[in-house]
C-alpha positions in Angstrom: -7.7 32.9 -7.5 -7.7 29.9 -9.4 -9.5 26.8 -8.5 -7.9 24.0 -7.8 -9.7 21.1 -9.1 -9.7 17.4 -7.8 -10.4 14.3 -10.0 -12.3 11.9 -8.7 -14.3 8.2 -8.7 -18.1 8.9 -7.8 -18.3 6.3 -5.5 -19.0 6.9 -1.6 -15.8 5.4 -1.1 -14.3 7.4 -3.0 -15.6 10.5 -2.7 -15.1 10.0 0.9 -10.9 9.8 0.2 -11.3 13.0 -2.2 -12.8 15.2 0.8 -10.1 13.8 3.0 -7.9 15.1 0.9 -9.0 18.3 0.3 -10.1 18.7 4.0 -6.0 18.2 4.6 -4.8 20.7 1.8 -7.8 23.7 3.4 -6.3 22.7 7.0 -2.7 24.2 5.7 -3.8 26.3 3.0 -7.1 27.8 4.4 -7.1 30.2 1.3 -7.7 27.7 -1.2 -10.3 26.9 -3.6 -11.2 23.9 -4.2 -13.8 21.8 -5.7 -14.3 17.9 -7.0 -14.4 17.0 -10.4 -16.5 13.7 -10.3 -15.7 10.8 -13.2 -17.6 7.9 -13.9 -14.9 5.3 -15.2 -15.1 2.4 -17.4 -14.7 0.3 -14.4 -18.0 1.5 -12.8 -19.7 1.2 -16.1 -19.2 -2.7 -16.3 -20.2 -5.3 -14.2 -18.8 -8.2 -15.5 -15.1 -9.4 -14.3 -12.6 -7.2 -14.3 -9.9 -9.5 -14.8 -11.1 -10.3 -18.7 -11.1 -6.4 -19.5 -7.9 -4.6 -18.3 -8.5 -4.6 -14.5 -8.4 -2.5 -12.7 -7.1 -0.1 -14.2 -10.3 0.6 -15.9 -11.4 2.6 -12.7 -8.1 5.1 -13.5 -8.2 5.6 -17.4 -10.5 8.5 -17.1 -9.2 10.5 -14.3 -5.9 10.0 -15.7 -7.0 11.5 -19.2 -8.8 14.3 -17.3 -5.9 14.9 -15.9 -3.4 14.8 -19.0 -6.4 16.7 -20.5 -5.5 20.0 -17.9 -9.5 19.5 -16.9 -8.4 19.0 -13.4 -5.0 19.5 -11.3 -5.1 16.3 -9.2 -6.1 13.1 -8.8 -7.1 10.7 -5.0 -7.3 7.3 -5.8 -6.9 4.2 -3.6 -3.6 3.0 -4.2 -4.5 -0.8 -4.9 -6.4 0.0 -7.5 -3.6 1.7 -9.4 -1.7 0.0 -12.3 2.0 -0.9 -12.2 2.9 1.3 -14.8 1.9 5.1 -14.9 1.1 7.2 -18.0 3.9 9.3 -19.4 3.0 13.0 -17.9 1.5 11.7 -14.5 3.0 10.6 -11.0 2.4 9.5 -7.6 3.4 13.3 -5.5 2.0 11.5 -2.1 0.6 8.9 -0.6 -1.1 9.6 2.7 -0.6 7.9 6.3 -2.2 4.4 5.7 -5.7 3.1 7.4 -5.9 -0.6 8.8 -4.8 -2.5 5.8 -6.4 -5.9 6.5 -9.2 -7.8 5.3 -12.7 -7.9 6.8 -15.6 -11.1 7.0 -18.9 -9.2 7.3 -21.4 -11.3 8.0 -24.9 -10.4 9.4 -24.0 -12.0 12.8 -20.8 -11.8 13.8 -20.1 -14.8 12.9 -15.9 -16.1 12.2 -14.7 -18.0 9.7 -14.7 -21.1 11.5 -18.4 -20.7 12.4 -19.5 -20.6 8.3 -21.8 -23.7 7.1 -20.2 -26.1 5.1 -20.5 -24.8 1.4 -21.3 -21.1 2.0 -21.2 -18.4 0.1 -18.6 -16.1 0.9 -19.1 -12.7 -1.7 -15.6 -11.3 -3.5 -14.3 -10.4 -6.7 -10.6 -10.1 -5.7 -8.7 -13.3 -6.5 -6.8 -13.3 -4.2 -8.9 -12.9 -1.3 -10.8 -16.5 -2.8 -7.4 -17.9 -2.6 -6.8 -17.3 0.5 -10.0 -18.2 1.8 -10.0 -21.2 0.5 -6.7 -22.4 1.6 -8.2 -22.0 5.1 -11.6 -23.9 4.0 -12.0 -25.3 1.0 -15.5 -26.3 1.1 -16.5 -22.9 0.8 -17.9 -21.3 -2.4 -16.3 -17.4 -3.3 -19.1 -16.0 -5.4 -18.7 -12.9 -7.7 -20.1 -9.6 -6.6 -19.4 -6.1 -7.9 -20.7 -2.5 -6.9 -19.6 0.0 -4.2 -19.8 -1.3 -0.3 -23.6 0.1 -0.1 -24.4 -2.4 -2.9 -23.1 -5.5 -1.0 -24.1 -4.7 2.1 -27.4 -4.7 0.7 -27.0 -8.3 -1.1 -25.9 -9.2 2.6 -28.8 -8.4 4.2 -31.1 -9.7 1.1 -29.8 -13.6 1.8 -27.1 -13.5 -1.7 -24.6 -14.2 0.4 -23.8 -15.5 4.0 -20.9 -13.0 3.9 -18.6 -10.6 2.4 -14.8 -10.2 2.2 -14.3 -6.1 2.0 -11.3 -3.7 2.5 -11.1 -2.9 6.1 -10.2 0.7 5.3 -12.9 1.5 3.5 -15.9 -0.1 6.0 -13.9 2.5 8.6 -14.3 5.2 6.0 -17.0 4.7 5.8 -18.5 4.6 8.6 -19.7 1.1 8.9 -17.4 -1.3 10.4 -19.0 -2.9 13.5 -17.2 -4.5 16.1 -18.7 -7.7 15.9 -16.9 -8.4 12.4 -14.0 -11.1 12.2 -11.2 -9.1 11.3 -8.8 -11.6 9.1 -5.7 -12.1 10.8 -2.0 -11.5 8.1 -1.2 -15.1 8.2 -4.2 -16.2 6.4 -4.9 -13.0 4.8 -2.0 -11.1 3.8 -3.5 -8.0 2.0 -3.0 -6.8 -1.2 -0.5 -4.1 -2.2 -0.8 -0.5 -1.8 -4.6 -1.5 0.6 -5.4 0.9 2.6 -3.1 3.8 1.3 -4.2 6.8 -0.4 -2.5 8.7 -3.5 -2.2 11.7 -5.2 -1.8 12.1 -8.4 -0.6 14.8 -10.5 0.8 16.4 -13.8 4.8 15.6 -13.8 5.2 19.4 -15.4 3.1 20.9 -12.8 5.5 21.5 -10.1 2.7 23.8 -8.2 0.5 21.4 -7.2 3.2 18.8 -6.8 4.5 21.1 -4.1 1.1 21.7 -2.7 0.5 17.9 -1.5 3.5 16.9 -0.8 3.7 18.3 2.8 0.5 15.4 2.8 2.9 12.5 2.8 3.5 9.9 5.1 7.2 8.8 4.1 6.8 5.1 6.3 3.4 4.3 4.5 5.4 5.7 1.2 8.2 2.9 1.8 5.6 0.5 2.7 4.0 0.8 -0.4 6.8 0.7 -2.9 8.1 -1.9 -2.0 4.9 -3.6 -2.2 4.3 -2.5 -5.3 7.4 -3.3 -6.7 6.9 -7.1 -5.5 3.6 -7.4 -7.6 5.2 -5.5 -10.5 8.5 -7.9 -10.6 6.6 -10.8 -10.6 4.8 -9.7 -13.6 1.2 -9.5 -11.6 -1.7 -7.7 -11.9 -5.2 -7.6 -10.7 -6.4 -10.8 -11.8 -3.6 -12.6 -10.0 -3.6 -13.9 -6.3 -0.5 -12.5 -5.2 -0.6 -10.3 -1.7 1.9 -8.2 0.1 2.1 -6.3 3.0 5.6 -4.3 4.4 5.6 -3.4 7.9 8.1 -0.1 9.3 9.8 -0.8 12.2 12.3 2.6 12.9 14.7 2.3 9.7 13.9 -1.5 8.9 11.3 -2.5 6.7 9.8 -6.2 6.7 8.0 -7.2 3.5 5.5 -10.5 3.1 4.8 -11.7 0.0 2.6 -14.5 -1.4 2.1 -16.3 -4.2 -1.0 -18.8 -4.9 -3.1 -20.3 -7.8 -6.5 -19.5 -7.7 -7.8 -22.9 -5.7 -5.2 -22.2 -2.5 -3.7 -25.8 -3.2 -0.7 -24.3 -3.5 0.3 -21.6 -1.3 3.9 -19.8 -1.1 5.2 -17.6 1.1 8.3 -15.7 1.9 9.4 -12.4 4.3 12.3 -10.4 3.7 13.7 -7.1 5.8 15.8 -4.5 4.5 16.4 -0.9 4.8 13.2 1.6 4.8 15.2 3.8 2.7 15.4 1.1 -0.2 12.2 -0.1 -0.4 12.7 -1.2 -4.7 15.5 -3.4 -3.3 13.5 -5.2 -1.1 10.4 -5.6 -3.2 12.7 -7.1 -5.9 14.2 -9.5 -3.5 10.4 -10.9 -1.8 9.9 -11.3 -5.7 13.0 -13.1 -6.8 12.8 -15.0 -3.5 9.1 -16.3 -4.7 10.0 -17.0 -8.1 13.0 -18.9 -6.8 10.0 -21.2 -5.1 7.7 -21.9 -7.9 6.0 -18.8 -8.3 6.5 -17.9 -11.7 4.9 -21.7 -12.8 2.1 -21.3 -11.0 0.8 -17.5 -12.3 2.5 -19.0 -15.9 -0.6 -21.7 -15.2 -3.0 -18.8 -14.4 -2.1 -16.7 -17.2 -2.4 -19.2 -19.6 
């Protein structure tokens, strides 16, 4: 029997996600033999600002090359890390049910955002999080931080920061979420497109693997992620852009909240539209165009320039 190989990054969170997919596949197909192929990506090696060298696509480049070279049969990704243009020959065959998509303020003693002292240092590498944080607390100092969740938490414990902003989903999956942590409302901190969702990537010509993983897909999550990613794509954004989007399904409808901001959170545009859940791309495009009419294009042009 052929062994199915899953390509994955070696971080604790990436490994958790890949083991999770493995377990789900084995529940339905206990006869399968599945092993993980761990890959160190360029993003794992580079310690500087990602937006200056290609963005979060650096976390998937070598994994996609492994798939295309047929050294693995499928790859497991965080959807928020995937570039918006897939390389030829690959496709996302399944998006799993989404975990909590929000953001959490991680502190040593459970402080709320209003409790942080004036000028406190907050660790985040996300311009989206920085912009929205400064829109609420312009006195705070956002400081670049890289590394896996455990590395970041150790820097907090070493008093390099007063607080960190981390994805709630990652904290929950690693068993690191604490009840006292402050979870941002989406009115204050809108998530990144795709945050909290796991995607399974396969070769386009591999029908057997596509059919194998398709049963793991959540249709509501898939529609939500498609709407969010389409919005960012139409806006021309990437991981270096302060763009946020979150789509919430309700029955046969999908409501998409979108945001574009300048880097300091001084000019924030937000809009919300709803549409048919069966037409998520159309909804994403409509929200993007509404933001553009409101001035998103000039904001993003100034940032990129």
